[in-house]
C-alpha positions as CSV (number, residue, x, y, z in Angstrom):
1,M,8.9,-13.1,-1.5
2,A,5.4,-12.3,-0.4
3,C,3.1,-10.7,-2.9
4,I,-0.6,-9.9,-3.4
5,P,-1.8,-13.0,-5.2
6,T,-2.9,-12.5,-8.8
7,Q,-5.7,-15.0,-8.6
8,K,-9.1,-14.0,-7.4
9,I,-9.7,-14.3,-3.6
10,P,-13.3,-15.2,-2.7
11,G,-13.2,-13.0,0.4
12,M,-15.1,-11.3,3.1
13,F,-15.2,-7.9,1.5
14,E,-15.4,-8.4,-2.2
15,Q,-19.2,-8.1,-2.4
16,T,-19.0,-4.9,-0.3
17,F,-16.6,-3.3,-2.7
18,K,-18.9,-4.2,-5.6
19,N,-21.9,-2.8,-3.8
20,I,-20.1,0.5,-3.1
21,D,-19.3,0.8,-6.8
22,D,-22.9,0.0,-7.8
23,I,-24.2,2.8,-5.5
24,L,-21.6,5.3,-6.8
25,H,-22.5,4.4,-10.4
26,K,-26.0,5.7,-10.0
27,D,-24.8,9.0,-8.4
28,A,-24.7,12.0,-10.7
29,G,-21.4,13.3,-9.2
30,C,-19.4,10.1,-10.1
31,T,-18.9,9.3,-13.7
32,S,-15.8,7.1,-14.0
33,E,-13.6,4.4,-12.3
34,L,-11.4,7.3,-11.2
35,D,-14.3,8.9,-9.4
36,Y,-15.3,5.6,-7.8
37,T,-11.8,5.1,-6.4
38,E,-11.4,8.7,-5.2
39,Q,-14.8,8.6,-3.3
40,S,-14.2,5.1,-1.9
41,S,-10.7,6.3,-0.8
42,W,-11.7,9.2,1.5
43,L,-14.4,7.1,3.2
44,L,-12.1,4.1,3.5
45,F,-9.5,6.4,5.1
46,L,-11.8,7.7,7.7
47,K,-13.0,4.2,8.5
48,Y,-9.4,3.1,8.8
49,L,-8.7,6.1,11.1
50,A,-11.5,5.0,13.4
51,A,-10.0,1.5,13.6
52,L,-6.5,2.9,14.2
53,E,-7.7,5.2,17.0
54,A,-9.5,2.3,18.6
55,D,-6.3,0.1,18.5
56,K,-4.2,3.0,20.0
57,A,-6.7,3.5,22.8
58,V,-6.6,-0.2,23.7
59,E,-2.7,-0.1,23.6
60,A,-2.7,3.0,25.9
61,Q,-5.1,1.4,28.3
62,L,-3.0,-1.8,28.6
63,D,0.0,0.4,29.3
64,G,-2.0,2.3,32.0
65,K,-1.9,5.5,29.9
66,K,-4.7,7.8,28.6
67,Y,-5.0,8.0,24.9
68,K,-5.5,11.4,23.3
69,A,-7.7,11.0,20.3
70,I,-6.7,12.7,17.0
71,L,-10.3,13.7,16.0
72,D,-12.8,15.7,18.1
73,P,-15.9,13.7,19.1
74,D,-18.3,15.2,16.5
75,Y,-16.0,14.2,13.7
76,R,-15.3,10.6,14.7
77,W,-16.6,7.9,12.4
78,E,-18.6,6.2,15.2
79,N,-20.5,9.5,15.9
80,W,-21.2,11.1,12.5
81,A,-21.0,8.2,10.1
82,A,-22.1,5.1,12.0
83,P,-23.7,5.8,15.4
84,K,-24.9,2.6,16.9
85,T,-27.7,1.5,19.3
86,P,-26.7,-0.5,22.4
87,D,-27.3,-3.8,20.4
88,G,-24.7,-2.7,17.7
89,K,-27.1,-1.7,14.9
90,L,-27.2,1.6,13.1
91,D,-29.0,4.2,15.2
92,H,-31.4,5.7,12.6
93,N,-32.5,8.4,15.0
94,T,-29.1,10.0,15.1
95,A,-27.5,8.9,11.8
96,L,-27.5,11.8,9.3
97,V,-29.0,11.1,5.8
98,G,-30.1,13.1,2.7
99,P,-29.4,16.8,2.5
100,D,-28.4,17.0,6.2
101,L,-25.6,14.5,5.6
102,I,-24.3,16.3,2.5
103,E,-24.3,19.6,4.4
104,F,-22.4,18.1,7.3
105,V,-19.8,16.5,5.1
106,N,-19.2,19.4,2.7
107,D,-19.5,22.3,5.2
108,K,-18.2,20.9,8.4
109,L,-16.3,17.6,8.1
110,F,-14.0,18.4,5.1
111,P,-13.0,21.9,6.4
112,Y,-12.3,20.5,9.9
113,L,-10.1,17.7,8.5
114,H,-8.3,20.0,6.1
115,G,-7.4,22.2,9.1
116,F,-5.1,19.5,10.4
117,K,-2.4,20.5,7.9
118,Q,-1.9,23.8,9.8
119,R,-2.2,22.2,13.2
120,A,0.1,19.2,12.6
121,T,3.6,19.2,14.3
122,G,5.3,18.0,11.0
123,P,4.7,16.5,7.6
124,D,5.6,13.0,8.7
125,T,2.6,12.8,11.1
126,I,-0.8,11.2,10.5
127,E,-2.4,14.5,11.3
128,Y,-0.5,16.2,8.4
129,K,-1.6,13.4,6.0
130,I,-5.3,14.0,7.1
131,G,-5.0,17.7,6.4
132,E,-3.3,17.1,3.0
133,I,-5.8,14.5,1.8
134,F,-8.9,16.5,2.7
135,G,-7.4,19.6,1.2
136,E,-6.9,17.8,-2.1
137,I,-10.1,16.0,-2.7
138,K,-13.8,16.9,-2.3
139,N,-16.9,14.9,-1.8
140,R,-18.4,14.3,-5.3
141,I,-21.4,12.2,-4.1
142,Q,-24.3,14.5,-4.7
143,S,-27.1,12.5,-3.1
144,G,-27.2,12.3,0.6
145,Y,-29.1,9.1,0.3
146,N,-26.5,7.5,-1.9
147,L,-23.8,8.7,0.5
148,R,-25.6,7.1,3.4
149,E,-25.8,3.8,1.6
150,V,-22.0,3.9,0.8
151,I,-21.2,4.8,4.4
152,D,-23.2,1.8,5.6
153,R,-21.3,-0.5,3.2
154,V,-17.9,1.0,4.2
155,D,-18.8,0.4,7.8
156,E,-19.0,-3.3,7.1
157,L,-15.2,-3.4,6.4
158,R,-12.8,-4.4,9.1
159,F,-9.1,-3.6,9.6
160,G,-8.6,-5.8,12.7
161,T,-6.6,-8.8,11.5
162,Q,-3.7,-9.3,9.0
163,Q,-6.0,-11.4,6.8
164,E,-8.6,-8.5,6.7
165,K,-6.0,-6.0,5.8
166,H,-4.5,-8.3,3.2
167,E,-7.9,-8.7,1.5
168,L,-8.6,-5.0,1.6
169,S,-5.2,-4.2,0.1
170,H,-5.9,-6.8,-2.6
171,L,-9.3,-5.4,-3.5
172,Y,-8.0,-1.8,-3.5
173,E,-5.2,-2.8,-5.9
174,A,-7.9,-4.3,-8.1
175,K,-9.6,-0.9,-8.1
176,I,-6.4,0.8,-9.1
177,K,-5.9,-1.8,-11.9
178,N,-9.4,-1.0,-13.2
179,M,-8.5,2.7,-13.2
180,G,-5.4,1.8,-15.2
181,N,-7.6,-0.1,-17.7
182,A,-10.2,2.7,-17.9
183,G,-8.2,5.1,-20.1
184,R,-8.1,8.8,-19.3
185,N,-4.5,8.6,-18.3
186,G,-5.3,5.6,-16.1
187,G,-2.0,3.9,-17.1
188,E,-0.1,6.4,-15.0
189,Y,-1.8,4.9,-11.9
190,Y,-0.9,1.3,-12.6
191,T,2.4,-0.5,-13.4
192,P,1.9,-4.3,-13.7
193,R,2.8,-5.8,-10.3
194,P,4.7,-8.8,-11.7
195,L,7.0,-6.3,-13.5
196,I,7.5,-4.4,-10.2
197,R,8.2,-7.5,-8.2
198,A,10.9,-8.6,-10.8
199,M,12.5,-5.1,-10.6
200,I,12.6,-5.4,-6.8
201,Q,14.2,-8.8,-6.9
202,V,16.9,-7.5,-9.2
203,T,17.6,-4.4,-7.0
204,A,17.4,-6.6,-3.9
205,P,16.7,-3.9,-1.2
206,Q,18.0,-4.5,2.4
207,I,16.6,-3.4,5.7
208,G,18.0,0.0,6.5
209,E,18.2,1.2,2.9
210,R,16.1,4.1,1.8
211,I,13.9,3.5,-1.2
212,Y,12.5,6.4,-3.3
213,D,9.9,6.9,-6.1
214,G,9.7,10.5,-7.3
215,A,6.7,9.7,-9.6
216,V,4.8,7.6,-7.0
217,G,1.4,7.2,-8.7
218,S,-0.5,4.7,-6.7
219,A,2.6,3.7,-4.8
220,G,2.8,0.3,-6.3
221,F,6.6,0.2,-6.2
222,L,6.8,1.2,-2.5
223,C,4.0,-1.2,-1.5
224,E,5.6,-4.1,-3.2
225,A,9.0,-3.2,-1.7
226,F,7.4,-3.1,1.7
227,D,5.9,-6.6,1.1
228,Y,9.3,-7.9,0.0
229,L,11.1,-6.5,3.0
230,S,8.5,-7.0,5.7
231,T,8.3,-10.8,5.1
232,K,12.0,-11.4,5.5
233,P,12.7,-13.8,8.4
234,N,13.8,-12.9,11.9
235,L,12.9,-9.2,11.8
236,S,13.4,-7.3,15.0
237,T,11.1,-4.7,16.5
238,K,13.7,-2.1,15.4
239,D,13.6,-3.5,11.8
240,H,9.8,-3.1,11.8
241,R,10.0,0.4,13.1
242,T,12.7,1.2,10.4
243,L,10.3,-0.1,7.7
244,Q,7.4,2.0,9.1
245,T,9.3,5.3,9.3
246,K,12.7,5.4,7.6
247,T,12.5,3.3,4.4
248,F,9.9,4.4,1.9
249,Y,9.8,7.8,0.4
250,G,7.8,9.3,-2.6
251,K,6.5,12.4,-4.3
252,E,3.4,12.8,-6.3
253,K,2.1,15.9,-8.2
254,K,-1.5,14.9,-8.9
255,S,-4.1,15.1,-6.1
256,L,-6.0,11.9,-6.8
257,A,-2.8,9.8,-7.3
258,Y,-1.5,11.3,-4.0
259,V,-4.6,10.2,-2.1
260,I,-4.6,6.8,-3.6
261,A,-0.9,6.3,-2.8
262,I,-1.5,7.2,0.8
263,M,-4.5,4.8,1.1
264,N,-2.7,2.0,-0.7
265,M,0.4,2.2,1.6
266,I,-1.9,2.3,4.7
267,L,-3.7,-0.8,3.5
268,H,-0.4,-2.6,3.0
269,G,0.5,-1.8,6.6
270,I,2.5,1.6,6.6
271,E,0.7,3.8,9.1
272,A,2.0,7.3,8.1
273,P,3.5,7.1,4.6
274,N,6.3,9.4,3.8
275,I,4.6,10.7,0.6
276,V,4.9,14.4,-0.3
277,H,2.4,16.1,-2.5
278,A,4.7,18.1,-4.8
279,N,6.0,18.3,-8.3
280,T,9.3,16.5,-8.2
281,L,10.5,18.3,-11.3
282,A,10.0,21.8,-9.7
283,D,13.2,21.3,-7.7
284,N,16.5,22.3,-9.3
285,I,18.7,19.1,-9.3
286,S,21.8,21.2,-8.6
287,D,20.3,21.8,-5.1
288,I,20.3,18.1,-4.2
289,Q,22.8,17.4,-1.3
290,D,24.2,14.2,0.1
291,K,21.6,14.2,2.9
292,D,18.8,14.1,0.3
293,R,20.1,11.0,-1.5
294,Y,18.6,7.5,-1.5
295,D,20.0,3.9,-1.8
296,I,17.4,2.7,-4.3
297,V,15.2,4.4,-6.8
298,L,12.3,2.4,-8.3
299,A,10.0,4.3,-10.7
300,N,7.8,4.4,-13.8
301,P,7.8,8.1,-14.5
302,P,5.1,9.5,-16.8
303,F,6.3,9.8,-20.4
304,G,5.1,11.9,-23.3
305,G,4.5,14.9,-21.2
306,K,5.4,18.4,-22.2
307,E,7.2,20.3,-19.4
308,R,7.3,24.1,-19.4
309,K,10.5,26.0,-20.0
310,E,10.8,27.1,-16.4
311,V,10.7,23.5,-15.3
312,Q,13.3,22.5,-17.8
313,Q,15.7,25.2,-16.4
314,N,16.1,22.9,-13.3
315,F,18.0,20.4,-15.4
316,P,21.3,20.4,-17.3
317,I,19.8,18.5,-20.2
318,K,16.9,20.6,-21.4
319,T,13.9,18.7,-22.9
320,G,10.1,18.8,-22.8
321,E,10.0,15.0,-22.4
322,T,8.9,14.4,-18.8
323,A,10.5,11.0,-18.4
324,F,13.9,12.4,-19.5
325,L,13.8,15.1,-16.8
326,F,12.8,12.4,-14.2
327,L,15.7,10.2,-15.3
328,Q,18.2,13.1,-14.6
329,H,16.5,13.7,-11.2
330,F,16.8,9.9,-10.4
331,I,20.5,9.7,-11.3
332,K,21.3,12.8,-9.3
333,I,19.3,11.7,-6.2
334,L,21.0,8.3,-5.9
335,K,23.8,7.8,-3.5
336,A,27.2,6.7,-4.9
337,G,26.7,2.9,-5.2
338,G,22.9,3.4,-5.2
339,R,20.7,1.2,-7.5
340,G,18.1,2.3,-9.9
341,A,15.4,0.5,-11.8
342,I,13.4,2.8,-14.1
343,V,10.7,2.1,-16.7
344,I,11.1,4.3,-19.8
345,K,9.9,4.3,-23.5
346,N,12.1,2.0,-25.6
347,T,12.8,4.9,-28.0
348,F,15.0,6.4,-25.3
349,L,17.6,3.8,-26.4
350,S,17.9,5.0,-30.0
351,N,16.4,8.5,-30.4
352,T,18.9,10.8,-32.2
353,D,17.8,14.2,-30.8
354,N,20.4,16.0,-28.7
355,A,18.6,15.5,-25.4
356,S,18.3,11.7,-25.9
357,V,22.0,11.3,-26.9
358,S,23.2,13.6,-24.0
359,L,21.1,11.7,-21.5
360,R,22.4,8.3,-22.7
361,K,25.9,9.6,-22.4
362,L,25.2,10.9,-18.9
363,L,23.7,7.6,-17.8
364,L,26.5,5.5,-19.3
365,E,29.4,7.6,-18.0
366,S,28.0,8.2,-14.5
367,C,26.4,4.8,-13.9
368,N,26.9,1.2,-14.6
369,L,23.9,0.4,-16.8
370,H,24.2,-3.3,-16.3
371,T,20.8,-4.6,-17.5
372,V,18.2,-3.5,-20.0
373,L,14.8,-5.4,-19.9
374,D,12.9,-5.1,-23.2
375,C,9.2,-5.4,-22.5
376,P,6.8,-6.6,-25.3
377,G,3.8,-4.5,-26.5
378,G,0.8,-5.0,-24.3
379,T,2.8,-5.0,-21.0
380,F,1.1,-1.8,-20.1
381,Q,-2.6,-1.8,-20.8
382,G,-3.7,0.9,-23.1
383,A,-0.3,2.7,-23.2
384,G,0.3,2.1,-26.9
385,V,4.1,2.3,-26.5
386,K,6.8,-0.2,-25.9
387,T,8.9,0.1,-22.8
388,V,12.2,-1.0,-21.4
389,V,13.5,-1.1,-17.8
390,L,16.9,0.3,-17.1
391,F,18.8,-1.2,-14.2
392,F,21.9,0.7,-13.1
393,V,24.3,1.3,-10.2
394,K,25.6,4.9,-9.7
395,G,29.3,5.7,-9.4
396,S,31.2,3.8,-12.1
397,P,30.9,3.9,-15.9
398,T,29.2,1.2,-18.0
399,R,31.5,-1.4,-19.5
400,K,29.0,-4.0,-20.6
401,V,25.2,-4.0,-20.9
402,W,23.2,-7.3,-20.5
403,Y,19.9,-7.3,-22.5
404,Y,16.9,-9.5,-21.9
405,Q,14.0,-9.6,-24.4
406,L,10.9,-10.6,-22.6
407,D,8.8,-13.0,-24.6
408,P,5.8,-14.5,-22.8
409,G,4.9,-16.5,-25.9
410,R,1.5,-14.9,-26.3
411,N,-0.2,-11.6,-27.2
412,M,-0.8,-9.7,-23.9
413,G,-3.9,-7.7,-23.2
414,K,-6.6,-7.1,-20.6
415,T,-7.6,-10.7,-20.5
416,N,-4.1,-12.1,-20.7
417,P,-1.8,-9.7,-18.6
418,L,1.8,-10.1,-17.5
419,N,2.1,-12.7,-14.7
420,D,4.9,-13.6,-12.2
421,K,5.8,-16.8,-14.2
422,D,6.6,-14.6,-17.2
423,M,9.4,-13.0,-15.1
424,V,11.0,-16.0,-13.6
425,Q,13.6,-16.7,-16.4
426,F,14.6,-13.0,-16.5
427,V,15.3,-12.9,-12.8
428,E,17.2,-16.2,-12.9
429,L,19.4,-15.3,-15.9
430,Q,20.0,-11.8,-14.7
431,R,21.8,-13.0,-11.6
432,R,24.5,-14.5,-13.9
433,F,24.1,-12.1,-16.9
434,A,23.7,-15.4,-18.8
435,D,23.4,-15.6,-22.6
436,S,20.3,-17.4,-24.0
437,A,18.0,-17.1,-27.0
438,Q,16.4,-14.1,-25.3
439,S,19.5,-12.6,-23.6
440,W,22.9,-11.3,-24.7
441,S,25.6,-8.8,-23.7
442,V,26.9,-5.8,-25.5
443,D,30.4,-4.5,-24.8
444,M,30.6,-0.7,-24.6
445,S,33.6,-0.7,-26.9
446,T,31.3,-1.7,-29.7
447,V,28.8,1.1,-29.1
448,N,28.9,4.2,-31.3
449,A,30.7,6.9,-29.2
450,A,28.9,9.7,-31.1
451,T,25.3,8.5,-30.7
452,F,25.5,6.1,-27.8
453,D,22.8,4.0,-29.5
454,L,21.7,1.2,-27.2
455,S,18.9,-0.2,-29.5
456,V,17.7,-3.7,-28.6
457,K,19.2,-6.0,-31.3
458,N,18.9,-9.7,-30.4
459,P,21.7,-11.5,-32.2
460,S,19.7,-14.8,-32.0
461,T,16.8,-13.3,-34.1
462,A,18.8,-11.0,-36.3
463,D,17.6,-12.6,-39.5
464,M,14.0,-13.2,-38.4
465,V,11.2,-10.9,-39.4
466,T,8.8,-10.1,-36.5
467,H,5.2,-9.7,-37.6
468,R,3.3,-7.4,-35.2
469,S,-0.4,-7.8,-34.5
470,P,-2.7,-5.2,-36.1
471,Q,-3.5,-4.0,-32.5
472,E,0.1,-3.3,-31.8
473,I,0.5,-1.3,-35.0
474,M,-2.7,0.7,-34.3
475,D,-1.5,1.4,-30.7
476,E,1.8,2.7,-32.0
477,I,0.1,4.8,-34.6
478,A,-2.1,6.3,-31.9
479,A,0.9,7.0,-29.7
480,L,2.8,8.6,-32.6
481,D,-0.2,10.8,-33.4
482,T,-0.3,12.0,-29.8
483,E,3.5,12.7,-29.9
484,S,3.0,14.6,-33.2
485,A,0.2,16.7,-31.7
486,E,2.4,17.6,-28.8
487,V,5.3,18.6,-31.0
488,L,3.0,20.7,-33.2
489,A,1.6,22.4,-30.1
490,T,5.1,23.2,-28.9
491,I,6.0,24.7,-32.4
492,R,2.8,26.8,-32.3
493,E,3.8,28.2,-28.9
494,L,7.2,29.3,-30.3
495,M,5.6,31.0,-33.3
């Protein structure tokens, strides 16, 4: 299976990315990793668009056709951002800089690009994506001199060869990872790629199946699934077209995450990603019809959120816990026989509140929850909570659950993150649901029929005391404090 390598690539564009961040760091409008990624993203997108248009024009010429450009001449990268002299150098006489550049970008370029949303023929077109992106973000770079420097650096990037695209996607993923490590809800942008790759290997998607993530974040699940499928041997032209247009679907509520998801998928090779900017939970799940359903759901929905009462009305099991609403949505939107792999807080397995018990009952009775992967603390940087991954097939009740307790044999953190080797044994044993020191099966006849408690209890370590690190304990205290604050806020609203 192809994947973006975890080791550092000394590449063509690494220094360029560093230079861009250094320039943004000194601009008053950009104050965090999230800002750096957002501002890099819209410029990268326009540079990519210029490369795409150039490729399409060449293809049309070879076919003896005339290419109709997406953008009007004044708004094309080569005219406003990087006009060149005959010898290929930047034309300083016509290149905008300083206040003139800021005025053009803010007052002309962004409104023009946002207008594509109204002019597009449909939401699955690149024109619609342009309009959506430039309606959601704004230029935060305040100095026209800094912006000119950033544009000059972005103009050094090339999208011509697979190697160039591969490196750009690798560097962009590194930016997303840095956001994930930067706090301020960064974790919702980044799920460790080795974990995603293992989830994909277990669900084993096939060409022609539709894959969905309703909490798409930075689109890590969809990008990795594309890498997995697009490198299968002997793919036909029709297969490649299916992967481009009829395979990967997602929804994202937050503007920045939406833009990053689009850019990440484009850099991985999907030209017009099927990502919708919408709140997944705003749709009543009773309205979901057969035509709306998917073969595979892969997701790491946000947890710990506090959804409003009107959103909760869209679900049979009412709860303010965001992840529990998402899980109901995912179960409903899967086809019969469809496969799901969902990351969720480990407390879901044992919480005794009505919503948790009802949701476990729903999952166990409507799906075959065949596998629970128990992830150690530190799997998610800065999250402060332990997680499990639920693997299930919709359509038949659960008879037996196979558990695997992931133990990489070290304390994980920023300098020692999860890697692909850590997941090898899990994937291998899962194929056979084999017992080991880290894996075991639980028959549903032994599970309490009143509480449906699915707590992780490894029989091999039943008598052992696990001593947690001080950092793990502090992380859990911080997470519990946050949860307590949310509960108190809810109570205050009711008073």
